[in-house]
Backbone as a chain_set.jsonl record, in Angstrom:
{"seq": "EPIEVHRPLSTSDAGRSETLTLTPSGKGRFYYSSRLTYAPKDIKQTPTNAGLEITREYSVQRNGVWTLLKAPVAISQGELVKVDLYLRTSAPRNFVVVNDPVPGGLEPVNRDLATASSVDTQHADVEAPQGSVWFDSRDWIDFGVSFWSFYHKELRHSSSRFYSEYLPAGNYHLSYVSQAIASGEFVILPAHAEEMYDPDVFGDSSADTLRVAQVR", "coords": {"N": [[-8.017, 18.692, -4.263], [-9.733, 16.586, -2.057], [-12.174, 14.132, -2.948], [-15.107, 12.484, -2.035], [-17.133, 9.747, -2.633], [-20.211, 8.143, -2.216], [-22.096, 5.13, -2.393], [-24.976, 3.648, -1.607], [-25.773, 0.23, -0.725], [-28.165, -2.015, -2.186], [-30.929, -4.367, -2.255], [-30.92, -5.457, -4.775], [-28.281, -5.579, -5.459], [-27.1, -7.885, -4.542], [-24.986, -10.559, -5.265], [-24.22, -9.486, -7.68], [-21.908, -8.238, -10.088], [-19.882, -5.331, -10.439], [-18.3, -2.655, -12.214], [-15.838, -0.382, -11.348], [-14.906, 2.722, -12.372], [-12.383, 5.067, -12.531], [-11.373, 8.272, -13.395], [-8.705, 10.319, -13.722], [-8.069, 13.873, -13.512], [-6.469, 16.939, -14.417], [-3.265, 18.112, -13.107], [-0.507, 16.48, -11.43], [-0.029, 13.874, -8.902], [-2.172, 11.064, -8.709], [-4.223, 9.813, -6.285], [-6.116, 7.135, -4.916], [-8.728, 5.214, -3.365], [-10.829, 2.395, -2.702], [-13.673, 1.053, -1.055], [-15.637, -1.467, 0.412], [-18.257, -1.985, 2.525], [-20.41, -3.8, 4.713], [-23.208, -5.101, 6.558], [-24.674, -8.026, 7.721], [-28.183, -8.721, 7.734], [-29.439, -10.93, 8.832], [-28.159, -12.806, 11.317], [-26.127, -15.572, 11.972], [-26.999, -17.775, 14.483], [-26.086, -20.113, 15.679], [-23.09, -21.802, 16.775], [-20.019, -22.485, 14.892], [-17.871, -25.119, 14.003], [-15.088, -25.703, 12.379], [-12.681, -27.157, 12.534], [-11.674, -25.554, 14.501], [-12.835, -24.754, 17.685], [-14.684, -22.353, 19.317], [-15.72, -20.562, 22.148], [-17.574, -18.043, 23.768], [-17.871, -16.064, 26.696], [-19.643, -13.838, 28.835], [-19.342, -12.042, 31.84], [-20.197, -10.488, 35.005], [-19.434, -8.648, 38.003], [-21.339, -8.751, 40.815], [-22.62, -7.769, 43.873], [-20.31, -8.71, 45.08], [-19.895, -11.151, 43.895], [-18.984, -13.06, 41.08], [-20.904, -13.278, 38.197], [-22.211, -15.307, 35.672], [-23.361, -14.243, 32.567], [-26.366, -14.751, 30.848], [-28.02, -15.278, 27.66], [-30.556, -12.99, 26.568], [-27.751, -10.754, 26.896], [-27.716, -8.708, 29.653], [-26.926, -5.687, 31.093], [-25.833, -2.841, 33.08], [-25.23, 0.624, 32.444], [-21.903, 1.653, 32.837], [-21.041, -0.61, 34.187], [-18.506, -3.131, 34.595], [-17.459, -5.572, 32.339], [-16.426, -8.843, 32.103], [-14.817, -10.579, 29.611], [-14.516, -13.74, 28.349], [-12.783, -15.991, 26.315], [-12.797, -19.146, 24.944], [-10.877, -21.496, 23.397], [-10.65, -24.433, 21.528], [-8.657, -26.95, 20.055], [-8.187, -29.846, 18.23], [-6.009, -30.655, 16.851], [-2.628, -29.743, 15.912], [-2.11, -26.278, 15.138], [-1.314, -23.572, 12.908], [-0.38, -20.152, 13.017], [-2.755, -18.899, 14.177], [-5.456, -16.693, 14.538], [-7.576, -14.888, 16.663], [-10.535, -13.142, 16.569], [-12.57, -10.986, 18.216], [-15.456, -9.343, 17.935], [-16.327, -6.193, 19.286], [-19.24, -5.184, 20.747], [-21.385, -2.331, 20.072], [-21.715, 0.078, 22.633], [-20.045, -1.096, 24.455], [-16.64, -0.821, 25.58], [-13.309, -1.835, 25.315], [-11.052, -2.247, 28.087], [-7.878, -1.225, 28.269], [-5.154, -2.496, 29.716], [-2.558, -1.752, 29.349], [-2.384, 0.935, 29.009], [-1.663, 4.081, 30.489], [-3.79, 5.472, 31.449], [-5.674, 3.646, 32.216], [-7.552, 2.124, 34.8], [-6.055, 0.412, 37.471], [-7.526, -1.244, 39.072], [-9.736, -1.863, 37.477], [-8.533, -3.282, 35.305], [-7.514, -5.524, 36.557], [-9.63, -7.213, 36.797], [-9.663, -9.038, 34.764], [-8.178, -11.14, 35.613], [-9.413, -12.699, 37.505], [-11.094, -15.519, 39.109], [-13.116, -17.91, 37.308], [-16.688, -17.598, 36.824], [-19.432, -19.4, 38.379], [-20.671, -22.168, 36.546], [-19.245, -21.709, 34.258], [-17.468, -22.4, 31.162], [-14.878, -22.831, 31.776], [-14.649, -24.722, 33.836], [-14.987, -27.099, 32.569], [-12.674, -28.285, 31.752], [-9.307, -28.963, 32.9], [-6.992, -28.086, 31.896], [-6.563, -25.589, 30.669], [-4.823, -23.258, 28.69], [-3.43, -20.226, 29.29], [-3.216, -16.835, 28.014], [-0.045, -15.903, 26.814], [1.496, -17.551, 28.526], [3.137, -19.471, 27.555], [5.575, -20.143, 25.005], [4.467, -21.456, 22.899], [1.746, -20.538, 22.448], [-0.908, -18.08, 22.558], [0.498, -14.95, 21.878], [0.351, -12.24, 21.354], [-1.767, -9.375, 21.54], [-4.425, -7.187, 20.545], [-6.299, -4.55, 21.543], [-8.992, -2.983, 20.423], [-11.34, -0.347, 19.524], [-13.417, -1.463, 18.082], [-12.973, -4.197, 18.016], [-11.401, -7.05, 19.612], [-8.313, -8.629, 19.341], [-6.33, -11.562, 19.088], [-3.206, -13.182, 18.704], [-1.27, -15.932, 17.418], [1.607, -17.993, 16.695], [2.067, -20.713, 16.594], [0.095, -23.397, 17.659], [-0.089, -26.09, 19.715], [-2.15, -29.062, 19.824], [-4.883, -28.617, 21.967], [-6.372, -26.802, 24.775], [-7.3, -23.434, 25.015], [-7.288, -20.298, 26.678], [-8.494, -17.021, 26.643], [-8.75, -13.61, 27.646], [-10.325, -10.492, 28.484], [-11.265, -7.182, 29.617], [-14.195, -5.187, 29.407], [-15.994, -2.076, 29.418], [-19.274, -0.87, 30.022], [-20.369, 1.747, 28.199], [-22.369, 3.094, 26.895], [-25.907, 3.327, 26.643], [-28.562, 1.168, 25.436], [-29.648, -1.175, 22.853], [-27.759, -3.737, 21.418], [-26.094, -5.635, 18.846], [-24.215, -8.568, 19.344], [-21.715, -9.704, 17.58], [-20.523, -12.884, 16.278], [-17.616, -14.338, 17.827], [-14.578, -15.006, 16.151], [-12.31, -17.426, 14.99], [-9.396, -18.385, 13.211], [-7.052, -20.064, 11.006], [-4.638, -18.051, 9.705], [-3.36, -18.405, 7.228], [-4.65, -20.498, 6.179], [-7.606, -20.301, 5.867], [-9.8, -21.972, 5.707], [-9.799, -23.519, 7.895], [-11.401, -22.905, 10.713], [-13.435, -21.284, 13.243], [-16.521, -20.29, 14.741], [-18.156, -18.502, 17.315], [-21.357, -18.37, 18.993], [-23.822, -15.854, 18.151], [-25.196, -12.939, 19.808], [-27.32, -10.837, 21.862], [-26.961, -7.621, 23.245], [-27.989, -5.743, 25.958], [-27.946, -2.656, 27.34], [-28.668, -0.937, 30.156], [-29.651, 2.348, 30.997], [-28.239, 4.338, 33.522], [-29.772, 6.167, 36.013]], "CA": [[-9.057, 18.644, -3.238], [-10.267, 15.223, -2.004], [-13.59, 13.915, -3.263], [-15.592, 11.216, -1.494], [-18.39, 9.359, -3.271], [-20.866, 7.016, -1.553], [-23.211, 4.47, -3.077], [-25.594, 2.657, -0.703], [-26.13, -1.066, -1.285], [-29.59, -2.351, -2.213], [-31.16, -5.809, -2.385], [-30.617, -5.881, -6.153], [-26.826, -5.702, -5.611], [-26.641, -9.192, -4.076], [-24.498, -11.464, -6.304], [-23.967, -8.788, -8.938], [-20.582, -7.634, -10.252], [-19.882, -3.976, -10.987], [-16.989, -2.11, -12.566], [-15.594, 0.966, -10.86], [-14.014, 3.434, -13.275], [-11.902, 6.342, -12.012], [-10.654, 9.016, -14.422], [-8.051, 11.5, -13.131], [-8.025, 15.094, -14.313], [-5.542, 17.912, -13.871], [-1.875, 17.717, -12.966], [-0.144, 15.932, -10.127], [-0.201, 12.446, -8.674], [-3.563, 10.69, -8.445], [-4.382, 8.799, -5.25], [-7.514, 6.724, -4.755], [-8.999, 3.967, -2.64], [-12.232, 1.985, -2.731], [-13.978, 0.239, 0.116], [-16.988, -2.023, 0.479], [-18.629, -2.415, 3.878], [-21.795, -4.239, 4.832], [-23.561, -5.841, 7.771], [-25.794, -8.913, 7.404], [-29.402, -8.531, 8.521], [-29.692, -12.176, 9.55], [-26.905, -13.288, 11.891], [-26.18, -16.971, 12.349], [-27.034, -17.875, 15.938], [-25.415, -21.322, 16.157], [-21.635, -21.787, 16.557], [-19.456, -23.3, 13.811], [-16.588, -25.757, 14.299], [-14.442, -26.231, 11.179], [-11.304, -27.393, 12.954], [-11.456, -24.76, 15.708], [-14.064, -24.539, 18.457], [-14.518, -21.169, 20.161], [-16.859, -20.214, 22.983], [-17.411, -16.744, 24.419], [-18.687, -15.844, 27.881], [-19.648, -12.531, 29.48], [-19.69, -12.111, 33.264], [-20.059, -9.244, 35.76], [-19.35, -8.824, 39.444], [-22.461, -8.129, 41.504], [-22.668, -8.153, 45.293], [-19.088, -9.425, 45.411], [-19.874, -12.473, 43.258], [-18.967, -13.027, 39.619], [-22.096, -13.928, 37.662], [-22.187, -15.578, 34.236], [-24.524, -13.65, 31.929], [-27.041, -15.573, 29.85], [-28.643, -14.532, 26.578], [-29.753, -11.867, 26.074], [-26.868, -10.183, 27.908], [-28.295, -7.482, 30.197], [-26.051, -5.022, 32.048], [-26.132, -1.433, 33.288], [-24.183, 1.539, 32.018], [-20.853, 1.815, 33.826], [-20.573, -1.892, 34.703], [-17.377, -3.79, 33.955], [-17.82, -6.888, 31.81], [-15.286, -9.721, 31.827], [-15.042, -11.371, 28.406], [-13.652, -14.918, 28.297], [-12.826, -16.743, 25.065], [-12.247, -20.491, 25.128], [-10.584, -22.086, 22.089], [-10.218, -25.826, 21.544], [-8.22, -27.515, 18.791], [-7.801, -31.251, 18.392], [-4.802, -30.867, 16.05], [-1.763, -28.554, 15.913], [-2.511, -25.234, 14.193], [-0.31, -22.542, 12.66], [-0.793, -18.772, 12.794], [-4.168, -18.749, 14.503], [-5.869, -15.392, 15.032], [-8.921, -14.822, 17.224], [-11.104, -11.798, 16.474], [-13.823, -10.879, 18.955], [-16.053, -8.028, 17.72], [-16.843, -5.521, 20.475], [-20.522, -4.563, 20.381], [-21.606, -0.947, 20.468], [-22.094, 0.151, 24.034], [-18.911, -1.556, 25.252], [-15.301, -0.398, 25.16], [-12.289, -2.594, 26.039], [-10.151, -1.56, 29.011], [-6.515, -1.627, 27.915], [-4.32, -2.391, 30.91], [-1.245, -1.231, 28.994], [-2.444, 2.389, 28.957], [-1.5, 4.706, 31.799], [-5.072, 6.014, 31.887], [-6.539, 2.556, 32.644], [-7.558, 1.873, 36.233], [-5.473, -0.885, 37.82], [-8.609, -2.063, 39.629], [-10.534, -2.36, 36.358], [-7.805, -4.242, 34.493], [-7.287, -6.744, 37.315], [-10.794, -8.075, 36.705], [-9.412, -10.083, 33.77], [-7.378, -12.198, 36.219], [-10.147, -13.36, 38.581], [-11.568, -16.864, 38.822], [-14.293, -17.99, 36.455], [-17.939, -17.704, 37.567], [-20.074, -20.709, 38.401], [-21.301, -22.515, 35.286], [-18.386, -21.336, 33.137], [-16.783, -23.439, 30.387], [-13.591, -23.036, 32.438], [-14.683, -25.9, 34.688], [-15.112, -28.304, 31.743], [-11.333, -28.857, 31.595], [-8.328, -28.487, 33.871], [-5.727, -27.831, 31.209], [-6.621, -24.386, 29.849], [-3.56, -22.542, 28.539], [-3.737, -18.807, 29.252], [-2.462, -15.963, 27.118], [1.321, -15.527, 27.133], [2.184, -18.382, 29.518], [4.046, -20.367, 26.863], [5.97, -19.712, 23.671], [3.515, -22.078, 21.975], [0.386, -20.125, 22.812], [-1.14, -16.736, 22.034], [1.577, -14.105, 22.378], [0.123, -10.831, 21.044], [-3.176, -8.986, 21.505], [-4.746, -5.815, 20.179], [-7.613, -4.135, 22.025], [-9.435, -1.849, 19.626], [-12.706, 0.055, 19.842], [-14.382, -2.297, 17.372], [-12.716, -5.623, 18.186], [-10.221, -7.488, 20.351], [-7.67, -9.652, 18.528], [-5.249, -12.311, 19.717], [-2.416, -13.821, 17.65], [-0.317, -16.982, 17.765], [2.348, -18.552, 15.559], [1.871, -22.161, 16.575], [-0.678, -23.911, 18.78], [-0.273, -27.537, 19.813], [-3.52, -29.463, 20.158], [-5.152, -28.322, 23.365], [-7.423, -25.865, 25.15], [-6.695, -22.127, 25.221], [-8.16, -19.326, 27.319], [-8.162, -15.621, 26.434], [-9.66, -12.807, 28.459], [-10.124, -9.044, 28.597], [-12.352, -6.496, 30.31], [-14.821, -4.05, 28.745], [-16.9, -1.297, 30.254], [-20.479, -0.389, 29.352], [-20.243, 3.201, 28.116], [-23.555, 3.69, 26.274], [-27.112, 2.523, 26.818], [-29.246, 0.773, 24.209], [-29.613, -2.597, 22.491], [-26.713, -3.918, 20.419], [-25.815, -6.998, 18.381], [-22.882, -9.102, 19.623], [-21.351, -10.581, 16.476], [-19.764, -14.055, 16.73], [-16.157, -14.359, 17.874], [-14.098, -15.802, 15.018], [-10.93, -17.914, 15.045], [-9.014, -19.045, 11.958], [-5.652, -20.08, 10.579], [-4.543, -16.928, 8.771], [-2.928, -18.842, 5.898], [-5.525, -21.602, 5.784], [-8.852, -19.842, 6.47], [-10.825, -23.022, 5.749], [-9.784, -24.004, 9.276], [-11.916, -21.766, 11.467], [-14.527, -21.532, 14.174], [-17.296, -19.125, 15.141], [-19.022, -18.661, 18.474], [-22.719, -17.94, 18.721], [-24.104, -14.428, 18.261], [-26.017, -12.644, 20.967], [-27.848, -9.477, 21.965], [-26.532, -6.907, 24.447], [-28.885, -4.659, 26.393], [-27.317, -1.824, 28.358], [-29.645, -0.031, 30.752], [-29.131, 3.646, 31.396], [-28.264, 4.59, 34.979], [-30.349, 7.494, 36.267]], "C": [[-9.665, 17.249, -3.219], [-11.764, 15.192, -2.279], [-13.987, 12.543, -2.738], [-16.976, 10.938, -2.067], [-18.942, 8.127, -2.561], [-21.944, 6.441, -2.454], [-23.793, 3.416, -2.154], [-25.907, 1.357, -1.433], [-27.641, -1.262, -1.224], [-29.733, -3.853, -2.389], [-30.821, -6.32, -3.778], [-29.12, -6.049, -6.387], [-26.307, -7.079, -5.239], [-26.25, -10.078, -5.257], [-24.152, -10.796, -7.618], [-22.572, -8.177, -8.94], [-20.718, -6.255, -10.887], [-18.444, -3.552, -11.288], [-16.896, -0.675, -12.074], [-14.55, 1.619, -11.758], [-13.673, 4.795, -12.685], [-11.063, 7.031, -13.085], [-10.023, 10.258, -13.807], [-8.114, 12.688, -14.081], [-7.075, 16.082, -13.645], [-4.14, 17.354, -13.759], [-1.619, 17.155, -11.568], [-0.441, 14.445, -10.017], [-1.634, 12.155, -8.222], [-3.605, 9.563, -7.417], [-5.855, 8.425, -5.143], [-7.579, 5.461, -3.903], [-10.482, 3.668, -2.766], [-12.475, 1.025, -1.583], [-15.434, -0.212, 0.053], [-17.237, -2.5, 1.898], [-20.099, -2.809, 3.891], [-21.979, -4.961, 6.153], [-24.758, -6.72, 7.448], [-26.994, -8.632, 8.302], [-29.695, -9.757, 9.389], [-28.371, -12.759, 10.01], [-27.076, -14.732, 12.349], [-26.036, -17.109, 13.859], [-26.243, -19.064, 16.47], [-23.917, -21.261, 15.877], [-21.221, -22.718, 15.426], [-18.101, -23.833, 14.241], [-16.064, -26.387, 13.022], [-12.962, -26.406, 11.475], [-10.915, -26.623, 14.194], [-12.804, -24.542, 16.39], [-13.841, -23.362, 19.407], [-15.833, -20.855, 20.868], [-16.572, -18.899, 23.681], [-18.373, -16.634, 25.597], [-18.539, -14.408, 28.366], [-20.021, -12.737, 30.945], [-19.462, -10.759, 33.904], [-19.986, -9.575, 37.239], [-20.467, -8.031, 40.107], [-22.548, -8.678, 42.915], [-21.466, -9.018, 45.673], [-18.951, -10.787, 44.777], [-19.873, -12.302, 41.745], [-20.104, -13.876, 39.074], [-21.968, -14.087, 36.157], [-23.479, -15.056, 33.622], [-25.072, -14.567, 30.847], [-27.681, -14.68, 28.8], [-30.111, -14.21, 26.907], [-28.958, -11.231, 27.213], [-27.431, -8.832, 28.363], [-27.387, -6.922, 31.28], [-26.495, -3.575, 32.2], [-24.938, -0.59, 32.865], [-23.19, 1.762, 33.158], [-20.309, 0.505, 34.366], [-19.376, -2.4, 33.904], [-17.772, -5.204, 33.572], [-16.546, -7.668, 31.521], [-15.65, -10.613, 30.646], [-14.026, -12.511, 28.381], [-13.877, -15.655, 26.99], [-12.123, -18.071, 25.277], [-12.117, -21.154, 23.758], [-10.072, -23.504, 22.266], [-9.78, -26.231, 20.14], [-7.708, -28.928, 19.034], [-6.548, -31.6, 17.608], [-3.936, -29.62, 16.126], [-2.195, -27.558, 14.827], [-1.422, -24.175, 14.1], [-0.963, -21.183, 12.432], [-2.302, -18.596, 12.981], [-4.409, -17.34, 15.037], [-7.304, -15.496, 15.523], [-9.384, -13.378, 17.176], [-12.461, -11.788, 17.163], [-14.405, -9.485, 18.754], [-16.611, -7.458, 19.027], [-18.15, -4.83, 20.106], [-20.566, -3.095, 20.772], [-22.128, -0.907, 21.891], [-20.997, -0.304, 24.964], [-17.617, -0.968, 24.703], [-14.273, -1.164, 25.976], [-11.456, -1.701, 26.944], [-8.75, -2.089, 28.75], [-5.604, -1.411, 29.116], [-2.931, -1.829, 30.618], [-1.22, 0.301, 28.944], [-2.352, 2.97, 30.364], [-2.819, 5.221, 32.35], [-6.018, 4.927, 32.39], [-6.416, 2.361, 34.151], [-6.986, 0.495, 36.519], [-6.519, -1.803, 38.413], [-9.435, -2.677, 38.506], [-9.811, -3.462, 35.605], [-7.569, -5.553, 35.229], [-8.474, -7.701, 37.251], [-10.59, -9.21, 35.699], [-8.703, -11.283, 34.381], [-8.126, -12.987, 37.298], [-10.6, -14.749, 38.147], [-12.86, -16.82, 38.002], [-15.552, -18.119, 37.304], [-18.515, -19.111, 37.49], [-20.811, -20.956, 37.083], [-20.463, -22.223, 34.064], [-17.811, -22.573, 32.442], [-15.436, -23.772, 31.021], [-13.556, -24.343, 33.212], [-14.862, -27.2, 33.903], [-13.772, -29.012, 31.578], [-10.417, -28.282, 32.664], [-7.017, -28.074, 33.214], [-5.799, -26.615, 30.276], [-5.269, -23.673, 29.86], [-3.875, -21.063, 28.363], [-2.818, -18.053, 28.298], [-1.046, -15.717, 27.665], [2.064, -16.414, 28.107], [3.206, -19.304, 28.876], [4.406, -19.779, 25.508], [5.003, -20.258, 22.627], [2.094, -21.812, 22.463], [0.153, -18.761, 22.169], [-0.163, -15.763, 22.692], [1.324, -12.614, 22.174], [-1.368, -10.546, 21.013], [-3.302, -7.511, 21.151], [-6.164, -5.523, 20.652], [-8.005, -2.862, 21.294], [-10.857, -1.479, 20.048], [-13.727, -0.915, 19.247], [-14.17, -3.793, 17.58], [-11.495, -5.839, 19.07], [-9.625, -8.665, 19.597], [-6.486, -10.257, 19.269], [-4.55, -13.132, 18.637], [-1.495, -14.898, 18.227], [0.421, -17.402, 16.506], [2.136, -20.053, 15.445], [1.131, -22.569, 17.839], [-0.679, -25.43, 18.732], [-1.746, -27.846, 20.09], [-3.753, -29.213, 21.645], [-6.264, -27.319, 23.542], [-6.789, -24.53, 25.566], [-7.735, -21.13, 25.752], [-7.622, -17.917, 27.111], [-9.18, -14.771, 27.181], [-9.302, -11.33, 28.373], [-11.358, -8.446, 29.261], [-12.868, -5.349, 29.454], [-15.711, -3.319, 29.738], [-18.077, -0.82, 29.419], [-20.48, 1.129, 29.367], [-21.477, 3.869, 27.527], [-24.74, 2.749, 26.441], [-27.746, 2.21, 25.464], [-29.186, -0.725, 24.001], [-28.68, -2.773, 21.302], [-26.575, -5.394, 20.051], [-24.386, -7.371, 18.767], [-22.548, -10.1, 18.517], [-20.523, -11.761, 16.985], [-18.267, -13.777, 16.825], [-15.673, -15.333, 16.809], [-12.637, -16.166, 15.217], [-10.61, -18.598, 13.719], [-7.503, -19.124, 11.834], [-5.504, -19.032, 9.48], [-4.193, -17.368, 7.35], [-3.661, -20.096, 5.43], [-6.905, -21.326, 6.374], [-9.99, -20.851, 6.429], [-10.858, -23.697, 7.111], [-10.201, -22.827, 10.159], [-12.984, -22.228, 12.453], [-15.211, -20.231, 14.521], [-18.071, -19.458, 16.408], [-20.444, -18.288, 18.078], [-22.814, -16.421, 18.816], [-25.024, -14.195, 19.454], [-26.535, -11.205, 20.87], [-27.407, -8.871, 23.287], [-27.508, -5.775, 24.729], [-28.237, -3.929, 27.563], [-28.352, -0.822, 28.874], [-28.986, 1.249, 31.196], [-29.275, 3.832, 32.907], [-28.734, 6.027, 35.209], [-30.104, 7.917, 37.706]], "O": [[-10.081, 16.759, -4.269], [-12.509, 16.095, -1.897], [-13.288, 11.557, -2.968], [-17.873, 11.779, -1.998], [-18.207, 7.167, -2.33], [-22.618, 7.169, -3.183], [-23.163, 2.381, -1.937], [-26.261, 1.37, -2.612], [-28.311, -0.744, -0.331], [-28.745, -4.54, -2.648], [-30.472, -7.489, -3.943], [-28.72, -6.606, -7.409], [-25.175, -7.417, -5.587], [-27.064, -10.327, -6.146], [-23.821, -11.482, -8.585], [-22.109, -7.661, -7.923], [-21.56, -6.038, -11.758], [-17.498, -4.046, -10.675], [-17.771, 0.145, -12.352], [-13.434, 1.116, -11.884], [-14.565, 5.585, -12.377], [-10.137, 6.427, -13.626], [-10.745, 11.17, -13.405], [-8.2, 12.524, -15.298], [-6.905, 16.051, -12.427], [-3.853, 16.263, -14.251], [-2.42, 17.338, -10.652], [-1.025, 13.841, -10.916], [-2.222, 12.912, -7.45], [-3.076, 8.478, -7.661], [-6.733, 9.279, -5.264], [-6.591, 4.743, -3.753], [-11.296, 4.579, -2.918], [-11.583, 0.273, -1.19], [-16.33, 0.551, -0.308], [-16.494, -3.336, 2.411], [-20.922, -2.232, 3.179], [-21.009, -5.381, 6.784], [-25.765, -6.219, 6.948], [-26.837, -8.341, 9.487], [-30.14, -9.634, 10.53], [-27.549, -13.163, 9.187], [-28.046, -15.071, 13.026], [-25.07, -16.621, 14.445], [-25.774, -19.025, 17.608], [-23.508, -20.725, 14.847], [-21.966, -23.621, 15.046], [-17.277, -23.092, 14.778], [-16.516, -27.458, 12.616], [-12.103, -25.88, 10.768], [-9.95, -26.975, 14.873], [-13.789, -24.189, 15.742], [-12.909, -23.38, 20.212], [-16.906, -20.879, 20.265], [-15.453, -18.664, 24.136], [-19.529, -17.049, 25.516], [-17.451, -13.833, 28.315], [-20.919, -13.521, 31.253], [-18.647, -9.967, 33.429], [-20.419, -10.642, 37.674], [-20.54, -6.808, 39.984], [-22.55, -9.89, 43.128], [-21.583, -9.94, 46.48], [-18.005, -11.516, 45.074], [-20.644, -11.518, 41.192], [-20.254, -15.043, 39.438], [-21.658, -13.131, 35.447], [-24.569, -15.381, 34.094], [-24.32, -15.094, 30.028], [-27.864, -13.482, 29.015], [-30.824, -15.049, 27.457], [-29.426, -11.172, 28.35], [-27.603, -7.922, 27.551], [-27.106, -7.597, 32.271], [-27.425, -3.132, 31.526], [-23.791, -1.033, 32.92], [-23.581, 2.026, 34.295], [-19.225, 0.49, 34.948], [-19.248, -2.138, 32.708], [-18.344, -5.942, 34.374], [-15.685, -7.202, 30.775], [-16.661, -11.315, 30.673], [-12.818, -12.273, 28.392], [-15.015, -15.916, 26.6], [-10.983, -18.111, 25.738], [-13.106, -21.35, 23.052], [-9.166, -23.749, 23.062], [-10.442, -25.903, 19.155], [-6.9, -29.168, 19.931], [-6.067, -32.731, 17.691], [-4.456, -28.534, 16.382], [-2.596, -27.956, 13.734], [-0.706, -23.909, 15.065], [-1.975, -21.078, 11.738], [-3.019, -18.197, 12.062], [-3.661, -16.852, 15.884], [-8.147, -16.119, 14.876], [-8.704, -12.487, 17.685], [-13.385, -12.489, 16.751], [-13.903, -8.528, 19.342], [-17.285, -8.161, 19.78], [-18.158, -3.966, 19.229], [-19.869, -2.666, 21.692], [-22.901, -1.774, 22.299], [-21.0, 0.054, 26.141], [-17.513, -0.659, 23.516], [-14.341, -1.157, 27.205], [-11.185, -0.546, 26.617], [-8.469, -3.265, 28.984], [-5.318, -0.273, 29.488], [-2.204, -1.468, 31.543], [-0.148, 0.898, 28.846], [-2.903, 2.411, 31.312], [-2.969, 5.391, 33.56], [-7.07, 5.248, 32.941], [-5.321, 2.423, 34.709], [-7.38, -0.485, 35.887], [-6.418, -3.022, 38.274], [-9.795, -3.853, 38.559], [-10.418, -4.487, 35.293], [-7.436, -6.597, 34.59], [-8.345, -8.872, 37.609], [-11.27, -10.233, 35.776], [-8.624, -12.337, 33.75], [-7.536, -13.855, 37.942], [-10.502, -15.111, 36.975], [-13.59, -15.828, 38.007], [-15.5, -18.688, 38.394], [-18.127, -19.909, 36.636], [-21.489, -20.068, 36.566], [-20.909, -22.458, 32.941], [-17.685, -23.641, 33.041], [-14.911, -24.868, 30.826], [-12.522, -25.009, 33.239], [-14.888, -28.28, 34.492], [-13.735, -30.209, 31.295], [-10.712, -27.246, 33.259], [-6.046, -27.751, 33.899], [-5.172, -26.608, 29.217], [-4.651, -23.509, 30.913], [-4.521, -20.683, 27.386], [-1.795, -18.565, 27.845], [-0.877, -15.367, 28.833], [3.181, -16.071, 28.495], [4.055, -19.864, 29.57], [3.636, -19.01, 24.931], [4.747, -19.619, 21.607], [1.356, -22.723, 22.836], [0.938, -18.335, 21.322], [-0.014, -15.754, 23.914], [2.022, -11.795, 22.771], [-2.151, -11.361, 20.525], [-2.411, -6.706, 21.419], [-7.116, -6.169, 20.216], [-7.425, -1.799, 21.516], [-11.496, -2.193, 20.822], [-14.778, -1.157, 19.84], [-15.086, -4.582, 17.346], [-10.67, -4.944, 19.254], [-10.343, -9.602, 19.248], [-5.747, -9.57, 19.974], [-5.2, -13.708, 17.765], [-1.012, -14.793, 19.354], [-0.063, -17.201, 15.392], [2.039, -20.598, 14.346], [1.481, -22.152, 18.943], [-1.221, -26.009, 17.791], [-2.493, -26.977, 20.54], [-2.916, -29.56, 22.478], [-7.005, -27.012, 22.608], [-5.857, -24.503, 26.369], [-8.892, -21.126, 25.332], [-6.449, -17.645, 27.368], [-10.337, -15.165, 27.33], [-8.138, -10.964, 28.211], [-12.369, -9.124, 29.443], [-12.084, -4.621, 28.845], [-16.123, -3.873, 30.758], [-17.916, -0.419, 28.266], [-20.581, 1.738, 30.432], [-21.627, 5.086, 27.64], [-24.592, 1.528, 26.387], [-27.497, 2.898, 24.474], [-28.724, -1.461, 24.873], [-28.787, -2.06, 20.304], [-26.899, -6.28, 20.842], [-23.455, -6.595, 18.549], [-23.051, -11.223, 18.523], [-19.88, -11.647, 18.028], [-17.715, -13.058, 15.992], [-16.293, -16.374, 16.591], [-11.821, -15.316, 15.572], [-11.45, -19.306, 13.164], [-6.769, -18.363, 12.465], [-6.165, -19.115, 8.445], [-4.669, -16.777, 6.38], [-3.319, -20.678, 4.4], [-7.338, -22.033, 7.284], [-11.034, -20.628, 7.041], [-11.83, -24.371, 7.448], [-9.445, -21.871, 10.33], [-13.373, -23.395, 12.486], [-14.567, -19.184, 14.59], [-18.583, -20.568, 16.556], [-20.69, -17.925, 16.928], [-21.997, -15.778, 19.475], [-25.56, -15.14, 20.034], [-26.227, -10.472, 19.931], [-27.47, -9.526, 24.327], [-27.811, -4.96, 23.858], [-28.01, -4.503, 28.628], [-28.843, 0.025, 28.128], [-27.871, 1.229, 31.719], [-30.315, 3.516, 33.485], [-28.164, 6.975, 34.669], [-30.516, 9.005, 38.108]]}, "num_chains": 1, "name": "protein.A"}
């Protein structure tokens, strides 16, 4: 019979090492796993560039016009949100992965699923809104347009991830669509990019706050 044991973290646990001891009893094969999860109370608001520069933008379509959302991000339940990630690297990079945490209240729309609306998924292909980082350069490389770019993506409930094997120096653009499914106020954790086998080369976007208003 499986047994699950929880131990909440406290302020006294910071920087302290502990030993976990598991003692099997009875007959049969013994399976176990241990997991540590935490969320920082104070989130770094400023972006970090340690070889990779990443910027994230949220925009929505209102009255037929795409509008860039400023902090704090305020939307209504049911609205579609276009998420754009802009990655810059001044040197060639190997095995770069981009992880964009999806805040509570949003859920990515996966265009590869038969249940996804073709109208909703097409929002990822529209032009950038006025004031977007897109207009800072003319040489953005989109997802999947070249062998030497991002070639694989995973849209999960908790995060959206994009993978590459090799990136020449340049500017890269990634995009997906989410829908506001729950009302409330949520933390938008920074988008993170890094070389998987050299994690000292990385970049973080700024954090933000998402406010989803309930539609009555």
